C-alpha positions as CSV (number, residue, x, y, z in Angstrom):
1,M,110.7,100.1,109.5
2,G,110.5,97.7,112.4
3,N,109.5,94.1,112.4
4,R,105.8,94.8,112.7
5,E,105.8,97.1,109.6
6,D,108.1,94.8,107.7
7,L,105.7,91.9,108.3
8,L,102.7,94.0,107.1
9,A,104.6,95.0,104.0
10,S,105.5,91.4,103.3
11,A,102.0,90.2,103.9
12,K,100.6,92.7,101.4
13,H,103.2,91.7,98.8
14,C,102.3,88.0,99.4
15,L,98.6,88.8,99.0
16,Y,99.2,90.4,95.7
17,E,101.6,87.7,94.4
18,K,100.3,84.5,95.9
19,G,96.8,85.2,97.1
20,Y,95.2,84.5,100.5
21,G,95.1,80.7,100.4
22,R,98.6,80.1,99.1
23,T,100.4,82.5,101.4
24,T,102.2,80.7,104.2
25,A,103.6,82.2,107.4
26,R,107.0,81.2,106.2
27,D,106.5,83.3,103.0
28,I,105.6,86.4,105.0
29,A,108.4,85.9,107.6
30,S,111.0,85.3,104.8
31,G,109.9,88.4,102.9
32,A,110.1,90.5,106.1
33,G,113.5,89.0,107.1
34,V,112.2,88.0,110.5
35,S,111.5,84.7,112.3
36,L,108.1,82.9,112.2
37,A,107.6,83.7,115.9
38,A,107.5,87.5,115.0
39,I,104.1,86.9,113.3
40,G,102.5,85.6,116.5
41,Y,104.2,88.2,118.6
42,H,103.1,91.2,116.6
43,Y,99.7,90.0,115.1
44,G,98.7,86.9,116.9
45,S,98.3,84.7,113.8
46,K,99.0,84.6,110.1
47,D,95.3,85.1,109.3
48,A,95.1,88.2,111.5
49,L,98.2,89.6,109.8
50,L,96.7,88.9,106.3
51,V,93.4,90.5,107.3
52,Q,95.3,93.6,108.5
53,A,97.3,93.6,105.2
54,L,94.1,93.4,103.2
55,V,92.5,96.3,105.1
56,E,95.6,98.4,104.6
57,A,95.7,97.5,100.9
58,M,92.0,98.5,100.5
59,G,92.8,101.8,102.2
60,E,95.6,102.4,99.7
61,W,93.3,101.6,96.8
62,G,90.7,104.0,98.2
63,T,93.2,106.8,98.4
64,A,94.4,106.2,94.9
65,V,90.9,106.0,93.5
66,G,89.9,109.1,95.5
67,T,92.7,111.0,93.9
68,A,91.7,109.8,90.4
69,L,88.0,110.7,91.0
70,A,88.9,114.1,92.4
71,S,89.6,115.2,88.9
72,S,85.9,114.6,88.1
73,A,84.5,116.3,91.3
74,D,84.4,119.7,89.8
75,I,82.4,118.6,86.7
76,A,79.0,120.3,87.0
77,D,77.1,117.9,84.7
78,P,76.3,114.8,86.8
79,K,76.1,112.6,83.7
80,E,79.6,113.6,82.6
81,R,80.9,113.2,86.2
82,F,79.4,109.7,86.3
83,V,81.0,108.7,83.0
84,R,84.4,110.0,83.9
85,S,84.3,108.5,87.4
86,W,83.5,105.0,86.1
87,D,86.2,105.3,83.4
88,A,88.7,106.3,86.2
89,M,87.5,103.3,88.3
90,R,88.0,100.9,85.4
91,D,91.4,102.3,84.7
92,S,92.4,101.7,88.4
93,F,92.0,97.9,88.1
94,G,95.2,97.4,86.2
95,T,97.3,99.0,89.0
96,H,95.5,97.0,91.7
97,R,94.9,93.7,90.0
98,G,96.3,91.6,92.8
99,L,94.0,93.3,95.3
100,W,90.9,92.5,93.3
101,T,92.1,89.0,92.6
102,V,92.6,88.3,96.3
103,Q,89.2,89.8,97.2
104,F,87.3,87.5,94.9
105,E,89.4,84.6,96.2
106,I,88.4,85.5,99.7
107,L,84.7,85.7,98.9
108,G,84.8,82.1,98.1
109,Q,86.4,81.2,101.4
110,L,84.3,83.3,103.8
111,E,82.4,80.3,105.2
112,S,85.7,79.1,106.7
113,L,86.9,82.6,107.7
114,P,84.3,83.8,110.1
115,K,86.4,86.5,111.7
116,L,87.2,88.0,108.2
117,R,83.5,87.7,107.3
118,E,82.6,89.6,110.4
119,Q,85.2,92.4,109.7
120,L,84.0,92.8,106.2
121,A,80.3,92.9,107.2
122,E,81.2,95.6,109.8
123,A,83.0,97.6,107.1
124,Q,80.1,97.4,104.6
125,K,78.2,100.5,105.7
126,L,81.2,102.8,105.9
127,G,82.4,101.5,102.5
128,R,79.1,102.1,100.9
129,L,78.8,105.6,102.3
130,G,82.4,106.3,101.2
131,L,81.6,105.2,97.6
132,A,78.5,107.4,97.5
133,A,80.6,110.4,98.5
134,L,83.4,109.5,96.1
135,F,81.1,109.2,93.1
136,Q,79.2,112.3,93.9
137,G,82.4,114.4,94.3
138,K,81.8,115.0,98.0
139,A,84.7,115.4,100.4
140,E,82.7,113.8,103.3
141,H,80.1,111.1,103.4
142,E,76.7,111.7,104.9
143,D,75.1,108.9,107.0
144,T,71.5,109.0,105.6
145,P,69.3,106.3,104.2
146,D,69.5,107.9,100.7
147,E,73.3,108.1,100.7
148,L,73.5,104.5,101.9
149,A,71.1,103.4,99.1
150,K,73.3,105.2,96.6
151,G,76.4,103.5,98.1
152,V,74.8,100.0,97.7
153,F,74.2,100.8,94.0
154,Y,77.8,102.0,93.5
155,Q,79.2,99.1,95.4
156,S,77.3,96.6,93.3
157,L,78.4,98.3,90.1
158,L,82.0,98.4,91.3
159,L,82.1,94.7,92.2
160,G,80.5,93.8,88.8
161,Q,83.0,96.0,87.0
162,A,85.9,94.4,88.9
163,A,84.6,90.9,88.0
164,H,84.4,92.0,84.3
165,W,87.9,93.3,84.4
166,L,89.4,90.2,86.0
167,I,87.7,88.0,83.3
168,D,88.1,90.2,80.2
169,P,90.2,93.4,80.8
170,D,89.7,94.6,77.2
171,G,85.9,94.2,77.3
172,V,85.1,96.0,80.5
173,P,82.2,98.4,80.3
174,G,83.0,102.1,80.9
175,G,81.1,105.1,82.1
176,E,79.2,105.6,78.8
177,D,78.1,102.0,78.9
178,Y,76.8,102.2,82.4
179,L,75.1,105.5,81.8
180,R,73.2,104.1,78.8
181,A,72.3,100.9,80.7
182,M,71.1,102.9,83.7
183,S,68.9,105.1,81.5
184,L,67.4,102.0,79.8
185,V,66.8,100.1,82.9
186,S,65.4,103.0,84.9
187,G,63.1,103.8,82.0
188,E,61.7,100.3,82.0
189,V,61.5,100.0,85.8
190,L,60.3,103.5,86.6
191,G,58.2,104.0,83.5
192,R,60.3,106.9,82.3
193,P,61.0,107.6,78.6
């Protein structure tokens, strides 16, 4: 690996270990075995590097989750696929705890990080469509209002499940819990038995 790649790897490690706010340029440069000036040369700033590291870490998580959810894609019964998918999602949090911790840390700082806020806002639609495809066992996402609505639902559920896991890993709801809750709420809201 070159200095650019070493810096990115070090930044990801720092995000997982120290979080966004406590990571210094010196931490990243030391971890990469390069000078502080290398950060500016390759990425422009520490914040730009950390944003790139976060984006790459999210991509790695997405790949890992996609692999885990692929085992549920062939399940014909949508209820069973839903349950297994959410159980797999819950199980992914332990491996990626640092990623979820740093994401919730960043949410609290978005007012002072306008560039990051803008990048996250731009990624929302694609992320939602990707989640809709993942949870439905589809290889590709479709850019339709219905798929986007499903993605909003899945994203909201995912963020809630991640928050539950960070607070109480042993008490996180699983797929059966969500399926039951969805049935109860939809029955009340839509007037279904």
